[in-house]
N, CA, C and O of each residue as an XYZ file, in Angstrom:
520
protein
N       0.840     -1.161      0.000
C       0.000      0.000      0.000
C       0.891      1.232      0.000
O       1.866      1.284      0.750
N       0.584      2.205     -0.810
C       1.366      3.434     -0.915
C       0.585      4.539     -0.221
O      -0.617      4.692     -0.439
N       1.285      5.320      0.629
C       0.637      6.445      1.295
C       0.314      7.536      0.303
O       1.017      7.694     -0.695
N      -0.736      8.291      0.559
C      -1.199      9.306     -0.376
C      -0.315     10.531     -0.403
O      -0.308     11.238     -1.410
N       0.433     10.821      0.654
C       1.198     12.065      0.681
C       2.647     11.878      0.271
O       3.116     12.495     -0.685
N       3.364     11.013      1.008
C       4.799     10.940      0.782
C       5.231      9.868     -0.178
O       6.387      9.860     -0.602
N       4.350      8.964     -0.538
C       4.733      7.913     -1.450
C       5.536      6.817     -0.775
O       6.083      5.958     -1.466
N       5.629      6.812      0.562
C       6.356      5.791      1.286
C       5.404      4.661      1.656
O       4.227      4.918      1.909
N       5.881      3.410      1.695
C       5.012      2.307      2.099
C       4.560      2.504      3.539
O       5.338      2.950      4.383
N       3.307      2.174      3.819
C       2.794      2.280      5.180
C       2.966      0.967      5.925
O       2.874      0.936      7.152
N       3.215     -0.114      5.206
C       3.479     -1.410      5.812
C       4.752     -1.950      5.182
O       5.044     -1.661      4.022
N       5.509     -2.730      5.937
C       6.710     -3.325      5.341
C       6.333     -4.212      4.168
O       5.322     -4.913      4.210
N       7.134     -4.181      3.140
C       6.891     -4.975      1.948
C       8.019     -5.980      1.829
O       9.192     -5.611      1.878
N       7.671     -7.245      1.672
C       8.686     -8.287      1.528
C       9.361     -8.145      0.183
O       8.693     -7.925     -0.827
N      10.697     -8.271      0.157
C      11.375     -8.161     -1.142
C      10.996     -9.329     -2.036
O      10.799    -10.453     -1.574
N      10.899     -9.035     -3.327
C      10.579    -10.061     -4.314
C      11.815    -10.837     -4.678
O      12.912    -10.510     -4.226
N      11.653    -11.870     -5.496
C      12.820    -12.655     -5.903
C      13.764    -11.813     -6.746
O      13.323    -10.953     -7.509
N      15.041    -12.054     -6.611
C      16.057    -11.340     -7.376
C      16.252    -12.064     -8.696
O      16.553    -13.258     -8.712
N      16.081    -11.339     -9.824
C      16.266    -12.004    -11.113
C      17.726    -12.366    -11.312
O      18.608    -11.671    -10.811
N      17.994    -13.445    -12.038
C      19.381    -13.820    -12.301
C      20.091    -12.741    -13.105
O      19.462    -11.980    -13.840
N      21.395    -12.689    -12.958
C      22.195    -11.694    -13.664
C      21.981    -11.836    -15.174
O      22.026    -12.939    -15.719
N      21.744    -10.688    -15.845
C      21.555    -10.682    -17.291
C      20.136    -10.990    -17.713
O      19.840    -10.986    -18.907
N      19.242    -11.259    -16.762
C      17.861    -11.581    -17.123
C      17.074    -10.312    -17.354
O      17.394     -9.263    -16.795
N      16.059    -10.403    -18.163
C      15.164     -9.266    -18.386
C      15.687     -8.326    -19.446
O      16.649     -8.616    -20.157
N      15.032     -7.211    -19.525
C      15.332     -6.211    -20.546
C      16.476     -5.309    -20.113
O      16.688     -5.090    -18.920
N      17.196     -4.800    -21.068
C      18.227     -3.811    -20.793
C      17.532     -2.498    -20.482
O      16.674     -2.060    -21.248
N      17.889     -1.854    -19.362
C      17.220     -0.591    -19.050
C      17.479      0.437    -20.144
O      18.597      0.558    -20.643
N      16.460      1.159    -20.503
C      16.604      2.206    -21.511
C      16.311      3.541    -20.873
O      15.551      3.634    -19.909
N      16.916      4.562    -21.416
C      16.683      5.913    -20.921
C      15.281      6.347    -21.319
O      14.862      6.113    -22.452
N      14.545      6.983    -20.396
C      13.197      7.418    -20.764
C      13.243      8.420    -21.907
O      14.195      9.188    -22.044
N      12.197      8.397    -22.723
C      12.125      9.326    -23.863
C      12.027     10.750    -23.339
O      11.255     11.036    -22.424
N      12.801     11.621    -23.918
C      12.755     13.037    -23.539
C      11.863     13.770    -24.529
O      11.933     13.528    -25.734
N      11.025     14.665    -24.020
C      10.202     15.423    -24.956
C      11.097     16.297    -25.832
O      12.053     16.900    -25.344
N      10.788     16.359    -27.105
C      11.597     17.182    -27.988
C      11.232     18.650    -27.781
O      10.073     18.998    -27.552
N      12.239     19.484    -27.868
C      12.043     20.911    -27.697
C      11.902     21.527    -29.081
O      12.718     21.268    -29.966
N      10.893     22.321    -29.264
C      10.659     22.965    -30.549
C      11.819     23.892    -30.900
O      12.338     24.581    -30.022
N      12.233     23.923    -32.164
C      13.271     24.873    -32.565
C      12.786     26.313    -32.460
O      13.579     27.245    -32.592
N      11.497     26.504    -32.226
C      10.942     27.842    -32.047
C      11.330     28.448    -30.700
O      11.347     29.671    -30.557
N      11.642     27.604    -29.706
C      11.980     28.088    -28.369
C      13.207     28.984    -28.451
O      14.228     28.609    -29.028
N      13.096     30.164    -27.872
C      14.184     31.129    -27.882
C      13.640     32.526    -28.133
O      12.439     32.773    -28.016
N      14.534     33.425    -28.478
C      14.177     34.823    -28.717
C      14.466     35.175    -30.163
O      15.537     34.872    -30.690
N      13.489     35.824    -30.801
C      13.557     36.185    -32.221
C      13.246     37.674    -32.362
O      12.354     38.189    -31.687
N      13.981     38.367    -33.238
C      13.757     39.803    -33.414
C      13.699     40.155    -34.897
O      14.456     39.627    -35.712
N      12.784     41.056    -35.221
C      12.644     41.557    -36.584
C      12.345     43.042    -36.571
O      11.863     43.580    -35.574
N      12.634     43.700    -37.683
C      12.403     45.136    -37.813
C      11.403     45.367    -38.933
O      11.544     44.828    -40.031
N      10.378     46.185    -38.637
C       9.354     46.530    -39.621
C       9.581     47.984    -40.028
O       9.557     48.885    -39.190
N       9.803     48.197    -41.322
C      10.042     49.562    -41.814
C       8.976     49.976    -42.819
O       9.176     50.934    -43.565
N       7.859     49.282    -42.852
C       6.824     49.541    -43.846
C       6.180     50.916    -43.689
O       5.599     51.443    -44.637
N       6.280     51.486    -42.514
C       5.599     52.766    -42.269
C       6.601     53.886    -42.016
O       6.405     54.713    -41.125
N       7.687     53.909    -42.812
C       8.712     54.941    -42.639
C       8.074     56.316    -42.608
O       7.163     56.557    -43.400
N       8.480     57.211    -41.770
C       9.692     57.204    -40.953
C       9.555     56.436    -39.634
O      10.517     56.383    -38.867
N       8.406     55.846    -39.347
C       8.251     55.054    -38.130
C       8.938     53.705    -38.311
O       8.758     53.039    -39.331
N       9.721     53.311    -37.322
C      10.409     52.023    -37.343
C       9.937     51.239    -36.127
O       9.849     51.779    -35.023
N       9.635     49.965    -36.337
C       9.180     49.136    -35.230
C      10.013     47.857    -35.163
O      10.178     47.154    -36.160
N      10.531     47.571    -33.979
C      11.241     46.324    -33.726
C      10.293     45.416    -32.958
O       9.721     45.814    -31.944
N      10.132     44.189    -33.451
C       9.267     43.213    -32.799
C      10.149     42.074    -32.296
O      10.949     41.515    -33.047
N       9.994     41.740    -31.023
C      10.753     40.641    -30.425
C       9.765     39.615    -29.885
O       8.854     39.947    -29.126
N       9.964     38.366    -30.289
C       9.176     37.243    -29.773
C      10.059     36.441    -28.841
O      11.217     36.167    -29.158
N       9.522     36.065    -27.694
C      10.197     35.143    -26.772
C       9.280     33.943    -26.594
O       8.190     34.066    -26.036
N       9.726     32.772    -27.071
C       8.957     31.539    -26.964
C       9.635     30.638    -25.937
O      10.785     30.241    -26.124
N       8.933     30.315    -24.859
C       9.468     29.443    -23.818
C       9.079     28.001    -24.051
O       8.049     27.717    -24.663
N       9.901     27.092    -23.563
C       9.617     25.663    -23.696
C       8.363     25.263    -22.929
O       7.791     24.202    -23.183
N       7.930     26.110    -21.988
C       6.735     25.826    -21.191
C       5.444     26.283    -21.863
O       4.370     26.182    -21.270
N       5.537     26.789    -23.107
C       4.344     27.233    -23.836
C       3.954     28.669    -23.572
O       2.903     29.119    -24.027
N       4.787     29.399    -22.843
C       4.529     30.816    -22.571
C       5.327     31.646    -23.566
O       6.463     31.304    -23.897
N       4.734     32.738    -24.042
C       5.457     33.610    -24.958
C       5.205     35.075    -24.602
O       4.313     35.403    -23.820
N       6.010     35.932    -25.194
C       5.873     37.371    -25.021
C       6.246     38.021    -26.343
O       7.303     37.747    -26.910
N       5.368     38.879    -26.820
C       5.656     39.660    -28.023
C       5.887     41.097    -27.550
O       5.005     41.707    -26.946
N       7.076     41.631    -27.828
C       7.442     42.980    -27.394
C       7.643     43.873    -28.608
O       8.169     43.445    -29.636
N       7.217     45.111    -28.468
C       7.331     46.097    -29.541
C       8.145     47.282    -29.050
O       7.936     47.776    -27.942
N       9.070     47.732    -29.878
C       9.773     48.992    -29.674
C       9.521     49.798    -30.932
O       9.988     49.443    -32.014
N       8.782     50.880    -30.787
C       8.425     51.731    -31.926
C       9.123     53.069    -31.775
O       9.075     53.699    -30.719
N       9.775     53.493    -32.853
C      10.424     54.801    -32.863
C       9.710     55.646    -33.903
O       9.725     55.339    -35.095
N       9.087     56.712    -33.433
C       8.319     57.600    -34.297
C       8.802     59.029    -34.071
O       8.622     59.583    -32.986
N       9.417     59.628    -35.096
C       9.974     60.976    -35.001
C      10.929     61.112    -33.821
O      10.919     62.122    -33.118
N      11.758     60.085    -33.609
C      12.766     60.130    -32.563
C      12.258     59.782    -31.168
O      13.043     59.776    -30.221
N      10.978     59.496    -31.018
C      10.420     59.160    -29.716
C      10.173     57.650    -29.652
O       9.576     57.071    -30.560
N      10.643     57.015    -28.561
C      10.494     55.573    -28.407
C       9.251     55.234    -27.582
O       8.968     55.862    -26.562
N       8.523     54.228    -28.054
C       7.371     53.680    -27.349
C       7.592     52.175    -27.233
O       8.042     51.541    -28.188
N       7.280     51.595    -26.070
C       7.402     50.151    -25.903
C       6.080     49.574    -25.412
O       5.315     50.240    -24.714
N       5.828     48.330    -25.788
C       4.660     47.614    -25.284
C       4.934     46.120    -25.362
O       5.714     45.659    -26.195
N       4.281     45.376    -24.484
C       4.420     43.927    -24.423
C       3.056     43.273    -24.517
O       2.063     43.809    -24.026
N       3.015     42.101    -25.158
C       1.789     41.300    -25.239
C       2.092     39.891    -24.740
O       2.644     39.082    -25.486
N       1.739     39.583    -23.479
C       1.939     38.222    -22.977
C       1.031     37.250    -23.719
O      -0.069     37.608    -24.139
N       1.506     36.011    -23.874
C       0.742     35.033    -24.636
C       1.162     33.615    -24.274
O       2.102     33.399    -23.509
N       0.446     32.663    -24.839
C       0.825     31.256    -24.814
C       0.887     30.783    -26.255
O       0.325     31.423    -27.144
N       1.570     29.656    -26.495
C       1.735     29.192    -27.871
C       1.769     27.671    -27.930
O       2.133     26.987    -26.974
N       1.370     27.172    -29.109
C       1.552     25.775    -29.499
C       1.943     25.792    -30.968
O       1.504     26.657    -31.727
N       2.769     24.833    -31.365
C       3.243     24.822    -32.752
C       3.279     23.405    -33.283
O       3.415     22.439    -32.532
N       3.153     23.305    -34.599
C       3.430     22.056    -35.293
C       4.503     22.380    -36.326
O       5.200     23.384    -36.176
N       4.655     21.589    -37.338
C       5.735     21.818    -38.313
C       5.551     23.076    -39.152
O       6.536     23.644    -39.623
N       4.322     23.521    -39.351
C       4.125     24.622    -40.291
C       3.330     25.803    -39.742
O       3.194     26.818    -40.425
N       2.807     25.692    -38.528
C       2.054     26.812    -37.954
C       2.387     26.977    -36.476
O       2.792     26.028    -35.805
N       2.210     28.182    -35.990
C       2.259     28.450    -34.555
C       0.965     29.180    -34.219
O       0.590     30.144    -34.886
N       0.290     28.709    -33.180
C      -0.950     29.332    -32.736
C      -0.662     30.046    -31.423
O      -0.206     29.440    -30.454
N      -0.939     31.349    -31.411
C      -0.659     32.208    -30.273
C      -1.985     32.678    -29.696
O      -2.878     33.113    -30.423
N      -2.096     32.584    -28.377
C      -3.262     33.113    -27.684
C      -2.772     34.220    -26.763
O      -2.032     33.978    -25.809
N      -3.203     35.447    -27.070
C      -2.784     36.606    -26.276
C      -3.643     36.707    -25.021
O      -4.837     36.412    -25.054
N      -3.034     37.121    -23.924
C      -3.767     37.319    -22.678
C      -4.865     38.357    -22.910
O      -4.602     39.440    -23.432
N      -6.075     38.025    -22.527
C      -7.196     38.946    -22.654
C      -7.815     39.031    -24.032
O      -8.772     39.782    -24.220
N      -7.305     38.291    -25.003
C      -7.842     38.341    -26.372
C      -9.018     37.380    -26.503
O      -9.151     36.429    -25.732
N      -9.865     37.644    -27.489
C     -11.058     36.827    -27.710
C     -10.727     35.429    -28.214
O     -11.442     34.481    -27.892
N      -9.681     35.281    -28.981
C      -9.350     33.965    -29.531
C      -7.917     33.909    -30.006
O      -7.233     34.932    -30.042
N      -7.454     32.726    -30.372
C      -6.065     32.563    -30.815
C      -5.836     33.090    -32.226
O      -6.773     33.273    -33.004
N      -4.571     33.328    -32.531
C      -4.129     33.753    -33.859
C      -3.156     32.687    -34.356
O      -2.247     32.290    -33.627
N      -3.340     32.225    -35.587
C      -2.449     31.216    -36.149
C      -1.609     31.836    -37.254
O      -2.130     32.458    -38.180
N      -0.298     31.654    -37.140
C       0.652     32.148    -38.134
C       1.224     30.953    -38.884
O       1.488     29.910    -38.285
N       1.420     31.100    -40.203
C       2.213     30.101    -40.906
C       3.654     30.331    -40.477
O       4.053     31.461    -40.195
N       4.425     29.265    -40.429
C       5.765     29.369    -39.876
C       6.745     28.627    -40.767
O       6.528     27.471    -41.128
N       7.820     29.307    -41.112
C       8.894     28.694    -41.888
C      10.218     29.072    -41.254
O      10.411     30.209    -40.824
N      11.131     28.110    -41.199
C      12.503     28.361    -40.760
C      13.377     28.344    -41.994
O      13.024     27.739    -43.006
N      14.528     29.015    -41.912
C      15.503     28.869    -42.990
C      16.327     27.639    -42.654
O      16.871     27.530    -41.555
N      16.418     26.726    -43.588
C      17.188     25.523    -43.350
C      18.355     25.502    -44.315
O      18.205     26.007    -45.428
N      19.503     24.954    -43.966
C      19.715     24.109    -42.800
C      19.994     24.880    -41.521
O      19.955     24.275    -40.450
N      20.271     26.161    -41.562
C      20.524     26.932    -40.343
C      19.195     27.401    -39.764
O      18.337     27.913    -40.482
N      19.038     27.218    -38.453
C      17.784     27.616    -37.810
C      17.930     28.990    -37.162
O      17.580     29.171    -35.996
N      18.446     29.957    -37.919
C      18.642     31.285    -37.352
C      17.702     32.327    -37.939
O      17.806     33.508    -37.610
N      16.798     31.911    -38.793
C      15.810     32.821    -39.360
C      14.437     32.169    -39.282
O      14.294     30.963    -39.484
N      13.449     32.968    -38.990
C      12.082     32.487    -38.825
C      11.141     33.426    -39.562
O      11.258     34.647    -39.455
N      10.215     32.855    -40.304
C       9.186     33.654    -40.958
C       7.846     33.279    -40.345
O       7.412     32.130    -40.421
N       7.193     34.277    -39.731
C       5.838     34.127    -39.208
C       4.929     34.950    -40.098
O       4.973     36.180    -40.080
N       4.107     34.268    -40.877
C       3.297     34.992    -41.858
C       4.227     35.688    -42.833
O       5.071     35.048    -43.460
N       4.073     36.996    -42.963
C       4.914     37.770    -43.888
C       6.120     38.411    -43.215
O       6.925     39.052    -43.891
N       6.265     38.256    -41.912
C       7.349     38.899    -41.175
C       8.504     37.938    -40.940
O       8.295     36.757    -40.666
N       9.742     38.461    -41.052
C      10.933     37.634    -40.848
C      11.661     38.083    -39.594
O      11.785     39.276    -39.319
N      12.144     37.095    -38.834
C      12.824     37.343    -37.568
C      14.142     36.581    -37.539
O      14.266     35.511    -38.136
N      15.121     37.139    -36.842
C      16.419     36.493    -36.655
C      16.530     36.033    -35.216
O      16.069     36.713    -34.300
N      17.149     34.865    -35.020
C      17.347     34.358    -33.654
C      18.366     35.249    -32.951
O      19.450     35.506    -33.475
N      18.007     35.714    -31.764
C      18.911     36.526    -30.952
C      19.164     35.893    -29.589
O      19.905     36.443    -28.775
N      18.567     34.773    -29.345
C      18.799     34.097    -28.056
C      18.070     32.802    -27.964
O      18.160     32.114    -26.947
């Protein structure tokens, strides 16, 4: 019987028979969950609205938490804002749910291969910075 709190036996348990040397299966290392290549920090610059320049930084955590940060420079004045979010991804899309938003947003996602230092989310391109 296993106790509900500490996981220690509440009654002594008799040891079972010892298998002969070499018997049974070879122990294998447990499977490790794969980490998405998206995990990390990505930065891109948007210049479509010159003279306004906007830097967008995405931080994707292995725990499914993300943050989208904006640094906008308009006529020499800097503005910053952050959008906390969560994310899930497959091979070709990343779905982001922003805190307080009505629903998720799905971006098509492409990496530059063979080097994983560039990321395209929709029409925007980002470089790995961390």
